[in-house]
N, C-alpha and C positions, 0 to 999 in steps of 0.2 A: 344366576346370570354373571354375575360378579366371576364367583367361583369356575363357571365355563372358560369365561375370558381367559381367567389366569392360568386355568389348565391349557389351554390353546396356546396362549403366549409362551409356556413354558416348553409345549412340545416344538414350537416353532423356532425358539432360542435353542434346542439342542440339535437340531438340524443345521441350523446356522454356525454354532461350533464346529462342526464337522466339515464344513465346507471351506478349508483353508485357502484355497485360491479367492475367493470371495472377499474373505477377511485381508490378505494380504492385499488386495485391490483396495480397499475401503480404508486401511491404516496403512502399511508399509509406503506406498505409492506416494499419495500427500504429501508424509512426511519426506521420502525422498526429493519430491518436486520442490518443497519449499526450503528444503535443508538446501540441495544445489545453489536455486537461483537465491537466496537469503545468502547465499556463502559467496556469492560472486560481489555482493552490494557490501560484505563488512568483512572486519577481519578483529580476530580477539587481542586485547590489548592489556598488557599491565595485570588491573586488579580484576580481569574478565569482561571491561566494557566492551560493547560493541560500538563502531565508528566507522564510515564510509572511507573507502581506501581507492583514490581515483588515483591513476598515472596520468601526468599532464607533463608536456613537453615547454621549455620554456627558453626563448630565444630573445637577448637583450641586447640591442644594438645601440643602445645609449649609454654614454660616455658619462653621463652627469647625475646628480644624487638623488634625483626621481625615480632613474629606473632603477637605482639600486635598492632603494627601499623600496619600492614594490617587488623585486626578486626577493630581500630578506624577509615579506610580509610573506609572501609565497609558499616560501620553504618552511616559515613556523607556523603554517597552517598542518595540522596533524591528520586532516582528510586526504591531504594532498602527496603524493609521490611525485616531487618535481624532479624531472632530466633538464639538466643543460644542454643545449644545441648552439653552436657558431653558426650553423648555416638554415634557412628558414627550411628550405628544399629537406632538410633531412628529418627535423619534426615534423612536418607534412608526410613523409612515408610512413614515418612510424603512426601517424592517426589513419592513414588508408588502409595500411595493413591493418587495423584493429588493434593493434598491442599499445595505444595511448586512447587516452577519451579527448583530448582538446590538446592542441598545441597555440600556445600565448606567445603573441609576439610584441614586444615594446620597441617603437619606431625609434631610429637614430632621429635626435634632435628633440628629444622627447622632453626633456630638463630645461633647452634654451625655450621651447614653448612655454610650459609652464610658466618659468621666470616670465616671458613676455607677457603672458597672460593670452595666449591665442590657440584657438582650438585645435585639440588634436587628438589621433586615435589609437588605440590599442587593438589588435587584432585577435581575436578568439576562434580559430576553427577547430569544428567540433565536427565530432565524428555522428553522421546521422544515424548510426544502427545503436547508439547509446541513448537516447533522448532524455531518460530521468538524468544520466551523469552529467549531460552535455549542461543540463537546465543549473543541475547543482553548481557545475565550474563558473556556469556563466553569474548567476547568482554571487558568486564568492568574490569574482573578478568586480562587479560593481560594488560590494562593500568595499573592497581593498582601495578601487579607485575613487570610493566616496571620501575615503580618510585622505588619501593624495590632494584630493580636488581642496579638500577645507583645506590643507596646509598649503596649498599654490595660492590660492586666493587670499589668504589671511598676508602671505609672504608680500604679494602684490599690492596689497592695500596698504601695508605698513611701508614700503618704500613708497606709492602714491603719496601717502600721507606726509612724511620727510622729506621728501622732492619739493612739494608743491607747497609745504610749509615755510621752507630756508631757515631751518633749524639747523642743518649739516651743512650750511655753505661753505664756512671755513675748513670743516674738515677732511680730511685724508680721505682715499678709497677706503684703505683697510680700517680707518676707523668708521666708516658709514657702514661696511658691511658687518662689524663688530654690535655695530650699536641697534643694526635693524636684526640681525641673527638674536640677541639678546632679549629684545622688544618681542621678538616671535617665539621663543622660547617659553617667555612668561606668559603671551596669551595661552599657547595651546597647553601651558600646564592648568592653566585655569580652566580652558575646556575640558580637559582629560576629568579635573576633582569634579565640576558641573556633572558630566555623565557617571559618576560613581557616585553623587549624592545627587540624584534631580529634586528639584523643586515641588515637583508634581509627579507623581506615583498612581498608576492605573491599576486598579485590583479588581478581578474578576472573581462574581461570586454567584452562587446560586441563589435561588430564591428563599432558602432556609439559612443564607449567610454562610456558607461553606465555600473556601477559595477554591475555584474551577481552575484545573491546568488545562492545558492543552498539549496535546503527544508532540514530538519535535519532528524534524522531517523524516530521521529515520524510522521514529517509532511510527509513524504516520503511515510509512512505504510497507512494513510489517504487517499492522492493522488494516491494510486494503490486501496484501499478499496472501496472508494466512485464510482469509473469510474466504477470498474468491477460490483460492485452489480447495477448501473446505466443502464450498456450495458443491462443486464442480462434482466432487467426488461423493458428497453425499446423493445428489442426483443419478450416481452409479447404482443404488438399490433397485433403482424402477424396474430393470429388466430382472433381479433377481427374483423382487417380490413377485413381479409376473410369472416368470418361471415356475416359482413355487406353488402358485397358486393353481395354473393350468398342469403341472405333473401330478398334484395329487387328484385332478379332475378327469387326466389321462390314466393314470393307475389303478381307480375307483377307490381311494381314500377316502375323497371326499363326498361321494356318495355313502360312504358306510357313516362320516360321520353325517350326515342331514339323517341317517337312520336311527341314529342314537337320539336319545331326549337333549337335545342341545339345539339352542336357537339358532338359525342362520346369524343372526347380528353377533351372537359370542363367536362364531368360527371366525366371520371377516375382522370382527373388533382383537380377537387374539392374537390375528397374525398381523393387523396394524401395531398390536400393541409392540409386538417381539421386535418390529424394525423400527419403531421410535425408540427403542430401548438403543438400537445397535446406534442410531443416530447421534444419538446425546452421547455414548461412549465414544463414538468417534470427535464428535466436538470437542471433549474434553481431553481426549487424548493428543488430539493436534493444538489445541490451544495451549494446554498444559507444556506441551513441549519447546511451542514458541514462545511461550511468557519463560520460562526457564533458561533457554536456550539463547533466544534472540531479544530476549526484554519484551516481547509482546505485550502491548496496554489491553487490559481486558476491560477498561472502562470503569465507570462508577455506580454502575447498574447491573448487579447481578441479576435482578429480577426481570430487567430486560433479555439481559444473554438467554435465561433459562425460556422465558416465554417465545422470543425471537424462534431460538431452535427447536423447540416443540412446533410451532407454527410450521416452519421449513420440513421439518420431520412427517407433518399430516400430510402436506402438499405434496412430497416425494410419491408418500405412501399412496395418495389416491390417483397420483398418476401412474402408480405402478398396477392398480387396479385397473385404470382406463387402457394402459396397454394389453393388460390381459383379456380385454374383451374385442379387442383389434386382431391381436396374433391367433393364428391358429393351431401352432404347436408351442412347446416348451423352448425349444430352440429358437426358434421364430422372434419369440417375446424376449430372451435374452439380445439377442442379435440388435430388435427395435429399439431395446432399452440401451444399448450400448449404443449406437449411432445417436439417438437423443441426447443420450449425455454429453457427448462432444460436440453437437450440433449446436445444443441449446447453451451450453457453456461458452461456447465464441461468440453465439449472439449476445448472451447474457455479458457479457464482460469478463467473464471469469477468466478470461486469456488475453486480457487488455492490457498493451503495452503502456502502461503508467503507472501513477503513484496514487491516484483517485479512480473512485466507481467509473464506467463510463459514461453511467445516467448523468453526470454532472460534465461531460464532452458536449460539444456542440457537433451537428451533421445527422447523418441519415441512420449512419449505426446507432446513436444514441438514443433517437428515437425509436428504431427498430428493437432495441435492445429493453425496451421496458414492455413490451408483448411478451418477456419472458419471465417465470417467476425468480430466474437467478438474478438479475438484474437488481431486483427490490432487495432478495435476501441480502446479496451484498451493500447497498446502501445502507440498508438498516444496522449490519455489525459494522459498517464503516461508522457510521453516526453514534454508536454505541462505544466503540473502541479508541478511535482517532481523535473523536471530538467530546469525549467523555458526554454525551445524550445520556437523557432519561428514557424510561418506558413513555413518556409521553411523546418524545420526540420519536418514536419508529412507530406511533400507532398507525401512520399513513401505511407504510411499508407491510406492517400485520394485515391490515386489512385488506391489501391488494393481494397479500398471500392466501389469505383466507379463502377470496373470491376465487383466482384459482384455483384453491383445494375442493370448494363445494361444486364448482363446474364440473372437475374432471370427478368427481366422487359421485355425482348424479348420475352422469352419463355412464359411467361403470355400472351402477347398480341396473340401468335401465338397459344396458345390453348384455351383462353376463348372464351366463345360463350356467346355472351350478351341475348341470348334466350333460 
């Protein structure tokens, strides 16, 4: 049985190698997709480290210290390409044309409001067509403003204490400012030192005591992008597998194989083994390129990655057999497989415009996506690669995928006619 299965698999592999069009779709297209989409979000720097590069417009209408410090902070952030404008309308126009991710407007009187401890607002106008980039800019601004807010609060507190205590009643305005600035500098220096050497450090470890690290924002984005595109193209073998099976039946090859002393199980198992190996090679190539070129995290559980990949491959094969039972001709099977590939990829979140699986969002589409194997496959890869999950963490996804595979396989066996 094993020898016959391997012989059938080798025969199928030889046929697959000759189909260069299919190999291009399964390997070159996903590499092109991920490279183009990934290249829009990163740029190579210095030693090859990849960082986010976002175009941002800055309009600083404030003439005081706080506005100047915010502008300096934004220009010092490597992830931002800051272009300064004098007129708000010019900055808005760049965002409206899609030439910039966001426009940041520091209002006039910002420093005066901070000195008086009066609430003020910095506007961040974002491009709705770039939700991921807009959220990154917003998060960066929140951190920058947080630092400035602490500075303003401390300065206001120092001034209030000195005024109410009467310690500087006889001092000149210049002396009062100098003492206030000196006190502010001492406090901020102390706070900075406390941040560098905190009294309490939180360490994340697994059950075996090993340090657990969580992927950064950019790595987490690629840990979603590469598996999503890979899963989409894995299921493109559905049409190819169905086409191959129906072609053999139509040309009479399958009839001759059945007449030979080869069990039917070995024929089907050999075909499935060939496509499983193809899927495994597909994952190795795509994830390997992603790891080398884009620093794609591969997680801390190689066993989990291997078992999840095998599970996804089996589900795709079972779906291919199911399509073969529903289609009447090889061409029809190929077309149905192609349509299913795109439709299920869209519903399952493989084309989701976000940085995390669609199953983690809310709404109708998030619920609908869970009815596809694609969504659970992407979720499983994300847990392993972005969150350094273990084999145990993806058991729910693997269980659901196996359920899909069993249902597809049983229906296919029930309906398929060998002759």
